[in-house]
C-alpha positions as CSV (number, residue, x, y, z in Angstrom):
1,M,15.7,-11.0,-7.5
2,S,12.8,-10.9,-8.5
3,D,10.8,-13.1,-10.9
4,E,9.1,-10.4,-12.9
5,S,7.4,-12.9,-15.0
6,V,5.3,-14.2,-12.8
7,R,2.5,-12.0,-12.1
8,D,-0.3,-11.9,-9.1
9,A,-3.1,-10.4,-10.8
10,G,-4.8,-7.4,-9.0
11,Y,-2.1,-7.0,-7.3
12,D,0.9,-6.1,-9.8
13,D,-2.4,-4.5,-11.5
14,F,-2.8,-1.7,-8.6
15,L,1.1,-1.6,-8.3
16,D,1.6,-0.9,-12.1
17,A,-1.1,2.3,-11.7
18,V,0.6,3.6,-8.6
19,E,3.4,3.5,-10.6
20,A,1.7,5.4,-13.2
21,G,0.4,8.0,-10.9
22,E,-3.1,6.5,-11.4
23,P,-4.0,4.6,-7.9
24,Y,-7.1,3.3,-7.6
25,Y,-9.7,1.6,-5.3
26,L,-12.6,-0.7,-5.9
27,E,-16.2,0.7,-4.7
28,G,-19.5,-0.7,-4.0
29,P,-23.1,-0.1,-4.4
30,D,-22.8,1.1,-0.6
31,G,-20.0,3.3,-1.0
32,N,-17.4,1.0,0.7
33,G,-14.3,0.4,-0.6
34,W,-11.4,-2.1,-1.4
35,L,-7.7,-2.5,-2.5
36,P,-7.1,-4.7,-5.6
37,P,-7.2,-8.0,-6.1
38,R,-10.3,-8.1,-4.5
39,A,-12.8,-8.7,-7.3
40,V,-16.3,-9.1,-3.9
41,N,-17.4,-7.1,-1.7
42,P,-16.8,-9.0,1.5
43,E,-19.5,-7.7,3.8
44,T,-22.3,-8.0,1.1
45,G,-21.1,-10.8,-1.5
46,D,-22.1,-7.9,-4.1
47,D,-19.4,-7.9,-6.9
48,D,-20.4,-5.1,-9.1
49,L,-17.5,-3.0,-8.1
50,E,-16.2,0.0,-10.5
51,Q,-13.1,1.8,-10.1
52,Q,-12.7,4.8,-8.5
53,P,-9.7,7.4,-8.2
54,L,-7.4,6.9,-4.8
55,P,-6.9,10.0,-3.4
56,E,-3.7,11.8,-3.5
57,T,-2.6,11.9,0.2
58,G,-3.7,9.6,3.3
59,T,-2.9,9.7,6.8
60,I,-1.1,7.2,9.0
61,E,-3.6,5.3,11.7
62,T,-1.3,3.1,12.7
63,T,2.6,2.1,13.2
64,T,5.0,-1.0,13.3
65,T,8.3,-1.0,13.5
66,T,10.5,-4.0,12.3
67,H,14.3,-4.3,14.1
68,V,14.6,-8.2,12.9
69,G,12.4,-9.2,9.3
70,T,12.1,-11.8,7.9
71,P,14.7,-13.5,5.7
72,S,12.6,-11.6,2.3
73,F,13.5,-8.3,4.3
74,A,16.6,-9.0,6.5
75,D,18.4,-5.9,4.4
76,D,15.7,-3.6,5.0
77,T,15.4,-3.1,8.7
78,P,14.7,-1.2,10.6
79,Y,11.6,-0.5,9.0
80,V,8.5,0.9,10.1
81,V,5.1,-0.4,8.5
82,A,2.3,1.7,7.9
83,V,-2.2,1.8,7.8
84,A,-3.1,5.0,6.3
85,A,-6.2,6.1,5.3
86,F,-7.1,6.9,1.9
87,G,-10.4,7.9,1.7
88,P,-12.4,4.8,2.6
89,V,-9.7,2.2,2.2
90,R,-7.2,1.9,4.4
91,V,-3.7,0.6,2.5
92,T,-0.4,-0.9,4.1
93,G,2.8,-0.1,3.5
94,Q,6.3,0.7,4.4
95,V,6.9,4.5,5.4
96,R,10.0,5.5,3.6
97,D,12.7,8.5,3.8
98,R,12.0,8.8,7.5
99,D,13.7,8.0,10.0
100,P,11.6,5.0,12.4
101,G,11.7,7.1,15.2
102,A,9.8,9.9,13.1
103,V,6.8,8.5,11.9
104,D,3.8,9.7,13.5
105,H,0.2,8.9,13.4
106,G,-1.7,11.6,11.6
107,M,1.5,12.0,9.6
108,T,0.2,12.9,5.7
109,V,1.8,10.6,3.1
110,S,1.3,9.8,-0.4
111,L,1.0,6.5,-1.8
112,A,4.4,5.1,-4.4
113,V,6.2,1.7,-5.2
114,D,9.9,0.9,-4.3
115,R,11.7,-2.1,-4.0
116,T,12.9,-4.3,-1.2
117,E,17.0,-3.9,-0.3
118,T,16.6,-7.6,0.5
119,T,15.0,-9.3,-3.0
120,G,14.4,-6.3,-5.4
121,E,10.5,-7.3,-5.2
122,R,7.9,-4.3,-5.9
123,I,6.4,-3.0,-2.5
124,L,3.7,-0.4,-1.6
125,V,5.5,2.2,0.3
126,F,4.5,5.6,1.9
127,E,6.4,8.8,1.4
128,P,5.9,11.9,3.7
129,V,4.3,14.8,2.2
130,E,5.5,17.8,4.2
Protein backbone atom coordinates (compact mmCIF):
# COMPACT_ATOMS: atom_id res chain seq x y z
CA MET A 1 0.00 0.00 0.00
CA SER A 2 1.03 3.58 -0.48
CA ASP A 3 2.46 5.78 2.25
CA GLU A 4 -0.06 8.64 2.48
CA SER A 5 2.21 10.53 4.92
CA VAL A 6 4.66 11.36 2.11
CA ARG A 7 3.31 14.14 -0.08
CA ASP A 8 4.59 15.29 -3.43
CA ALA A 9 4.17 19.06 -3.10
CA GLY A 10 2.08 20.54 -5.87
CA TYR A 11 1.06 17.21 -7.39
CA ASP A 12 -0.78 15.95 -4.32
CA ASP A 13 -2.37 19.39 -3.91
CA PHE A 14 -3.62 19.06 -7.50
CA LEU A 15 -5.01 15.57 -6.80
CA ASP A 16 -6.75 16.96 -3.70
CA ALA A 17 -8.32 19.71 -5.83
CA VAL A 18 -9.53 17.16 -8.41
CA GLU A 19 -11.05 15.02 -5.64
CA ALA A 20 -12.77 18.12 -4.22
CA GLY A 21 -14.27 18.89 -7.64
CA GLU A 22 -12.13 22.01 -8.05
CA PRO A 23 -9.35 21.09 -10.52
CA TYR A 24 -7.19 23.94 -11.74
CA TYR A 25 -4.30 24.75 -14.00
CA LEU A 26 -1.67 27.46 -13.86
CA GLU A 27 -1.82 30.15 -16.53
CA GLY A 28 1.02 32.46 -17.51
CA PRO A 29 0.62 36.05 -18.75
CA ASP A 30 1.03 34.75 -22.32
CA GLY A 31 -2.06 32.50 -21.92
CA ASN A 32 -0.15 29.21 -21.83
CA GLY A 33 -1.45 26.68 -19.33
CA TRP A 34 0.48 24.26 -17.14
CA LEU A 35 -0.41 21.69 -14.51
CA PRO A 36 0.99 21.75 -10.99
CA PRO A 37 3.54 21.28 -9.60
CA ARG A 38 5.04 23.48 -12.35
CA ALA A 39 6.10 26.80 -10.84
CA VAL A 40 7.70 28.40 -13.92
CA ASN A 41 6.56 28.66 -17.53
CA PRO A 42 9.21 26.57 -19.34
CA GLU A 43 8.77 28.56 -22.55
CA THR A 44 9.29 32.02 -21.07
CA GLY A 45 10.83 31.48 -17.64
CA ASP A 46 7.97 33.54 -16.17
CA ASP A 47 7.01 32.59 -12.62
CA ASP A 48 3.87 34.75 -12.53
CA LEU A 49 1.42 31.85 -12.92
CA GLU A 50 -2.20 32.22 -11.77
CA GLN A 51 -4.63 29.45 -10.87
CA GLN A 52 -7.51 29.07 -13.31
CA PRO A 53 -10.36 26.53 -13.18
CA LEU A 54 -9.78 23.49 -15.37
CA PRO A 55 -12.63 22.78 -17.83
CA GLU A 56 -15.01 20.05 -16.60
CA THR A 57 -14.44 17.86 -19.66
CA GLY A 58 -11.62 17.15 -22.04
CA THR A 59 -11.07 15.32 -25.32
CA ILE A 60 -8.79 12.32 -25.73
CA GLU A 61 -6.02 13.07 -28.24
CA THR A 62 -3.86 9.95 -28.01
CA THR A 63 -3.85 6.58 -26.23
CA THR A 64 -1.61 3.65 -25.40
CA THR A 65 -2.80 0.31 -24.08
CA THR A 66 -0.47 -1.42 -21.63
CA HIS A 67 -0.72 -5.19 -21.42
CA VAL A 68 2.42 -5.85 -19.36
CA GLY A 69 2.83 -3.28 -16.62
CA THR A 70 5.75 -2.34 -14.45
CA PRO A 71 5.72 -3.85 -10.94
CA SER A 72 3.83 -0.76 -9.68
CA PHE A 73 0.96 -1.47 -12.11
CA ALA A 74 1.15 -5.27 -12.55
CA ASP A 75 -2.35 -5.92 -11.17
CA ASP A 76 -3.90 -3.08 -13.20
CA THR A 77 -3.25 -4.51 -16.68
CA PRO A 78 -4.52 -4.17 -19.25
CA TYR A 79 -5.08 -0.43 -18.94
CA VAL A 80 -5.24 2.55 -21.26
CA VAL A 81 -3.13 5.65 -20.71
CA ALA A 82 -4.39 8.69 -22.58
CA VAL A 83 -3.52 12.31 -23.13
CA ALA A 84 -6.58 14.55 -23.13
CA ALA A 85 -6.92 18.25 -23.89
CA PHE A 86 -8.64 20.22 -21.15
CA GLY A 87 -8.69 23.73 -22.57
CA PRO A 88 -5.11 25.05 -22.75
CA VAL A 89 -3.52 22.06 -20.97
CA ARG A 90 -2.87 18.43 -21.79
CA VAL A 91 -3.45 15.91 -19.00
CA THR A 92 -2.17 12.33 -18.84
CA GLY A 93 -4.23 9.71 -17.03
CA GLN A 94 -5.66 6.21 -17.14
CA VAL A 95 -9.04 5.68 -18.80
CA ARG A 96 -11.45 3.92 -16.45
CA ASP A 97 -14.84 2.28 -16.93
CA ARG A 98 -14.18 1.38 -20.57
CA ASP A 99 -12.82 -1.71 -22.33
CA PRO A 100 -9.40 -0.83 -23.83
CA GLY A 101 -10.69 -1.53 -27.35
CA ALA A 102 -13.55 0.94 -26.85
CA VAL A 103 -11.38 3.98 -26.08
CA ASP A 104 -11.36 6.32 -29.06
CA HIS A 105 -9.59 9.52 -30.03
CA GLY A 106 -12.01 12.41 -29.66
CA MET A 107 -13.83 10.75 -26.74
CA THR A 108 -15.09 13.22 -24.13
CA VAL A 109 -13.85 12.49 -20.60
CA SER A 110 -13.95 13.99 -17.15
CA LEU A 111 -11.05 14.03 -14.71
CA ALA A 112 -11.06 12.09 -11.43
CA VAL A 113 -8.73 10.47 -8.94
CA ASP A 114 -8.67 6.74 -8.30
CA ARG A 115 -6.22 4.24 -6.87
CA THR A 116 -4.10 1.61 -8.55
CA GLU A 117 -5.03 -2.03 -7.98
CA THR A 118 -1.39 -2.90 -7.34
CA THR A 119 -0.18 -0.31 -4.81
CA GLY A 120 -3.29 1.64 -3.86
CA GLU A 121 -1.59 4.92 -4.79
CA ARG A 122 -3.69 7.78 -6.11
CA ILE A 123 -3.58 8.43 -9.85
CA LEU A 124 -5.35 10.71 -12.30
CA VAL A 125 -8.03 8.90 -14.26
CA PHE A 126 -10.38 9.77 -17.09
CA GLU A 127 -14.01 8.73 -16.93
CA PRO A 128 -15.89 8.67 -20.25
CA VAL A 129 -18.75 11.15 -20.45
CA GLU A 130 -21.80 9.67 -22.16
